[in-house]
N, C-alpha and C positions, 0 to 999 in steps of 0.2 A: 501422431505419436505424442503422448503427454509429456510435458517437461516439468521437472521438479528441481527446486533449489533446496539443497540440504545445508542448513545454517547450524553448524555444529563445531565446537572448538576441539573436541576430542578426535584426533586424526584417525585413530583406529576405528572408532565407531562410525565416523563419517565415511570412511573407505568401505566398511562392511555394508553400510546402507546403499552406497552408490553402486557397488558391484552387484548387489542383489537386485536393485532396480534395473540396472542395465541388462541383466540376464532375463528380466521379465518384460522387456520391450518398452521401458521408460527411457527417456532422456534425463540425465541427472547431472547437475553441477554442484560444486561444494563451495561454501564460504565459511571460513574458520573464525570470523569475527564480525562484530556489528558493522564496522566501517567497510569491510570487504563485501558484506551483503548489500550495503547501500550502493556500492558501485555496480554490483551485478544485477540489481533489479531494474536497471535501465534496459535489460534484455527481457523479452516476454517469457513469463513462466505461468504455468497453470496453478501450481501448488508450491508453497514453501513449507518445509518441515523445520520448524523454528525451535531450537534449544533456548530456553528462557535465560539460562545462565551463561553468558558470553564473557570473555576475559576483559574486553575494553568498555563494554556498556551493557546494561541489562537488556535482554532480548525483547522484553515487552514494549520497549520504545519503537520497535520496528513494525508492530502490528498495523498501526494506522497507515504507515507509508506503504506497506504491502497491499493493504486494502484499496488505497488510492490507485494502485497499479492494476486493480482487478485480479490480484493473486489470492487464491484461497490459502488459509493458514492453519496448519496443524501444529499446535504447540506441544513441546516435549519438556518434561522436567522430572526430577526425582521426588519433587514435592507432591504429596498426596493429601492436600488440604481442601476441603469442600469450598470454603469461602474464597480461597485463592483461585481455584479452578473456575468458579462461577464468575469472578471478577475478570479473568482473562477472556472467558467466552463472551461476556457482556461487552468487552472492549473491542471485539471484532474477530476473535478466534473462531474458526469453524469446527475444531475438534481439539481434544487434549489426550495425549498419551503419557502414561506414567512410566518412567524408566525403572528397571529395564523392561523392554517390550520385545516380543518376537517379531521377526521380519515378516512373517505371514500375516500377523495381526496388522502390522503397518500397511502392508499391501491392501488388505481389506478396507482399512480406514481411508487410504488414498482413493481407492475405487469408489467408495461411498461419497467422498467429497467431490470427486470428479463428476459424479452423476448429477450434482447440483448445477453444473455449468450447462446452460442451454446449448443444444447442438447447433442451433441456427442463431447464435448470439449476434445481435445487430452490431455492425461496424460503424454505425452512426449514432451519436447521442444528440438529442434535440430537446430543448426546453424553451418554450415561448418562441422568441425570434432568433434564438441562438442555435446553431447547428455545428457539431464537431465531427469531422471525418476522423475516426480513431485510427484508421490504417495509415493515413498520411499526416496525422496531427495537424489538420487544417481547420481553421475556425471561420465560420460564415455568420454574419449578422445581417438580417434582412436580405439574405441571398448575396451579400457582398463579402468578398474575402477580407479577412482581418489579419494583419501581421502582428503576432505576439512573440515576445521573447519566450525562451523555454520555461523560465520561472513564472511568467504571467500565464502561460498556457496551463501549467500544472495547478496553479491556484484556481483558475477559472474552471478547470475540469473537476476539481474537488467540489466546488460550489454547485456545479451542474449535476453532479452525481448525488448530491445531498441537499436539494432545495428545501428551504424553510428551517434547516438546521443552523443554529447559532454557533459560530466558532469564535472563541475568545481570542483577543490579540496575542496573549501569551502562548496559546495553543498553536496558532498559525506561525508565530516566530519560531517555536520549537520545531515544528514540522518542516519548515522550508528554509530556515536560516541557521539553525543551531549547528549544523555540520558543514555549512558552506563557508562561512566567514565569521570569525569571532569578533570582528570589529564593527559589525552592523549595530544600529540602534533602533529604537522604536519608530523613528521617522521613516525608516526604510520600508516598513510595512505600509504606512500611510501613503508613501509615494508610489508604491507598486499598485495598490488598489486604485489610486487616482489615475494612473496610466491605463489600467484596464478599463475604467469608466470612460476615459477620453477616447479610447479606441472603439468602444461599444456604445454605451449610454450611461449617463450619470446615475440612472436608477437601477442598473443591472445588479448591483450589489448594494444592499442597504446597511447603513451604519446603525448599530445598536449602541447608543451613547453610553460610554463608560464600561462597555463589555466587549464588543467586537463587531462581527459582520454576519450577514446571512443573505441568501438569494431568495427573494420572494416570488 
């Protein structure tokens, strides 16, 4: 049974969508804010229905974090602007729905997005000599188990899923520290990358001087 996270601050709309999906054999949870959604995505979901206008922070900041968790994203907004929609889709959104929309159309869009998920999706992610058991969140390097903290694991997983992509330091700080601890500084990222290298290999993540990091 497919699981959907409804990220919507309007309680009435969120409840209508949830009741409709539950009546059509989906599992559906609700988050009414950005920070509530952040907490909930520690649970596995197939698709997030993301209202871009949230009360505590703009919803588009969630797209990258949802994609890191392998959650498909359907963005919803009253805004019907072509450049705006293209920008959100380019940032990782899988589809876009303009409010108001019919629940039947929503269901059809959900089904279309769900069809993009492989039926036999691998539970193991491997790149070069690194292998991650996604079910157990276990990391192996050269077939040896590696003990990573939750944060180190999330960062390594991001790089493994996006090899050769450069992530700027500011982007990584925003993704992994912005909502965890307001007292961190730039050295925190450097120290975390250093610990990952020490536990795996110094060359596993490459420093792009003055910009950020990538996995080659």
